[in-house]
C-alpha positions as CSV (number, residue, x, y, z in Angstrom):
1,M,117.7,112.4,140.2
2,G,114.5,110.9,139.7
3,P,113.6,107.2,138.7
4,G,113.3,107.3,135.1
5,V,112.7,103.9,132.3
6,S,113.7,103.3,129.1
7,T,111.7,100.1,127.5
8,F,113.1,97.8,124.8
9,Y,111.9,95.5,123.0
10,F,113.0,91.9,120.5
11,A,110.8,90.3,118.5
12,D,112.5,86.6,119.0
13,A,114.6,85.6,122.0
14,H,117.9,87.1,121.8
15,T,120.3,85.8,124.1
16,G,122.6,88.0,125.9
17,F,120.6,91.5,125.3
18,V,121.1,92.3,128.8
19,A,124.9,92.1,128.2
20,D,124.4,94.0,124.9
21,L,122.3,96.7,126.7
22,T,124.6,96.8,129.8
23,A,127.5,97.5,127.5
24,F,125.4,100.4,126.0
25,Y,125.5,102.1,128.8
26,E,128.8,101.1,129.9
27,D,129.8,103.3,126.4
28,L,128.3,105.9,127.6
29,K,129.0,106.3,131.5
30,D,131.2,109.3,131.3
31,R,128.7,111.2,129.7
32,F,126.5,110.7,132.7
33,P,126.9,112.5,136.4
34,Q,128.1,110.0,139.4
35,G,125.9,109.0,141.6
36,M,123.3,108.3,138.7
37,T,123.1,104.6,137.9
38,V,121.1,102.8,135.0
39,S,120.7,98.9,136.2
40,V,119.2,96.3,133.3
41,P,117.4,93.4,134.8
42,N,117.6,90.5,133.7
43,S,114.2,89.4,133.4
44,G,110.7,91.0,132.0
45,D,107.7,90.5,130.3
46,L,106.8,88.6,127.2
47,I,104.0,90.1,125.6
48,D,101.7,89.1,122.3
49,E,102.3,92.1,119.8
50,A,98.7,91.6,118.3
51,T,96.6,91.9,121.7
52,G,99.3,93.6,124.4
53,T,98.1,90.8,126.8
54,L,101.0,89.1,129.2
55,T,102.0,85.7,127.3
56,G,105.0,84.6,130.2
57,T,108.6,86.0,131.0
58,W,112.0,85.8,129.7
59,T,115.3,85.6,131.6
60,D,118.5,86.3,129.8
61,G,122.1,86.1,132.0
62,T,123.0,88.5,134.7
63,A,121.4,91.6,135.5
64,G,123.7,94.7,134.6
65,A,124.3,97.9,136.4
66,V,126.3,101.1,135.2
67,T,127.1,104.0,136.8
68,G,127.8,107.4,135.8
69,T,131.7,108.7,136.0
70,A,131.3,112.2,135.0
71,V,132.6,115.2,137.5
72,D,130.7,117.6,136.4
73,V,127.5,119.6,136.5
74,F,124.5,119.0,134.6
75,A,121.1,120.1,133.8
76,Q,118.0,117.5,135.3
77,G,115.6,115.9,133.1
78,V,117.4,116.9,130.0
79,G,119.9,115.5,127.5
80,A,120.0,113.5,124.2
81,R,117.5,111.7,122.4
82,I,118.4,108.4,120.3
83,V,115.7,107.5,117.5
84,W,115.0,104.6,116.2
85,N,114.3,104.1,112.6
86,T,111.8,101.6,111.1
87,S,109.9,100.8,107.6
88,G,106.3,100.3,109.4
89,V,103.5,102.3,108.6
90,T,100.7,102.9,111.2
91,N,97.6,105.1,110.6
92,G,99.7,106.8,107.8
93,R,102.6,107.4,110.3
94,R,106.0,106.4,109.9
95,V,106.7,104.4,113.4
96,K,109.5,105.2,115.5
97,G,111.1,105.0,118.9
98,S,113.1,106.9,120.7
99,T,115.5,106.6,124.1
100,Y,116.7,109.6,126.0
101,L,119.7,109.8,127.8
102,V,119.2,111.8,130.6
103,P,120.6,113.8,132.1
104,L,123.8,114.6,130.8
105,V,126.6,116.4,132.5
106,A,127.5,120.4,130.9
107,G,130.6,118.9,129.4
108,C,128.3,117.6,126.3
109,Y,126.6,120.4,125.0
110,D,128.1,123.5,123.2
111,T,127.7,127.4,123.9
112,G,124.5,127.3,122.1
113,G,122.6,124.5,123.9
114,T,123.1,122.1,121.3
115,L,124.9,118.6,121.9
116,L,129.3,118.7,121.0
117,T,130.4,116.6,118.5
118,T,132.5,114.4,120.2
119,P,129.2,113.4,123.1
120,L,126.8,113.2,119.7
121,G,129.2,111.0,118.1
122,D,129.6,108.8,121.3
123,F,126.1,108.6,121.1
124,T,125.3,107.4,117.3
125,T,128.3,104.8,117.5
126,A,126.8,103.1,121.1
127,A,122.9,103.4,119.0
128,F,124.5,101.5,116.0
129,N,126.5,99.0,118.2
130,L,123.2,98.2,120.1
131,W,121.4,97.9,117.5
132,T,123.7,95.9,115.5
133,A,124.4,93.0,119.0
134,G,120.2,92.7,118.4
135,G,120.7,91.0,115.1
136,G,117.9,92.6,113.5
137,N,115.8,91.6,115.6
138,M,114.9,94.7,117.7
139,V,111.7,96.5,117.1
140,I,109.9,99.4,118.1
141,L,106.0,97.8,119.6
142,T,102.5,99.9,118.1
143,R,100.2,99.3,121.3
144,P,97.0,97.9,120.5
145,V,93.9,99.7,120.5
146,E,91.0,98.1,122.4
147,G,92.9,95.3,122.5
148,A,93.7,94.8,118.9
149,G,95.6,95.7,116.5
150,G,99.3,96.1,118.0
151,K,102.3,95.1,116.1
152,S,106.2,95.7,115.9
153,S,108.2,97.0,113.3
154,V,112.0,96.4,113.3
155,V,114.4,98.7,113.4
156,T,117.0,99.5,110.8
157,S,118.6,101.8,111.7
158,S,119.1,104.8,114.7
159,S,119.8,108.5,114.2
160,V,120.9,111.0,117.1
161,P,119.5,115.1,116.4
162,D,122.1,117.4,117.5
163,K,119.9,119.3,119.8
164,V,119.0,119.2,123.2
165,S,115.8,116.8,124.2
166,W,113.5,116.3,126.8
167,L,110.1,113.9,126.9
168,R,107.3,116.7,126.7
169,S,104.9,114.3,127.5
170,R,103.8,111.1,128.5
171,R,100.5,108.8,126.8
172,T,98.3,106.8,128.3
């Protein structure tokens, strides 16, 4: 398994975010294969949303680590996707974010290649719990273009499509 990165943003200082994010992955560890570890750092960068400029650092609690517990085969690079919905609009499009949960063990999929009902429910509940724990401060950052025009949009809900997902491309 190769490394992956999921980035989460909050509008304001949110004490307990590291614990909340660790709890999110703890709720899902039985869907991840043994040997996979999710590390949650307890410090990171503060960003000016309008310009993308680093303005400082944050720290919170103790770093977390969650290890997958499922003893099952898995397909590398595919899994589920959480969609973080907002009411924000940028360039005529609704602002949304995604978190990919990969790899998932084979026991998460039905014979048609979509997600089984129980894992789908687990992902949906874990996403809701993380969003709720954020107290309305979880945001999706729209990156600035040429050093200006960035903004954040508050996450208003989440959903998990009932289909296998993977990251198709990476924009720079």
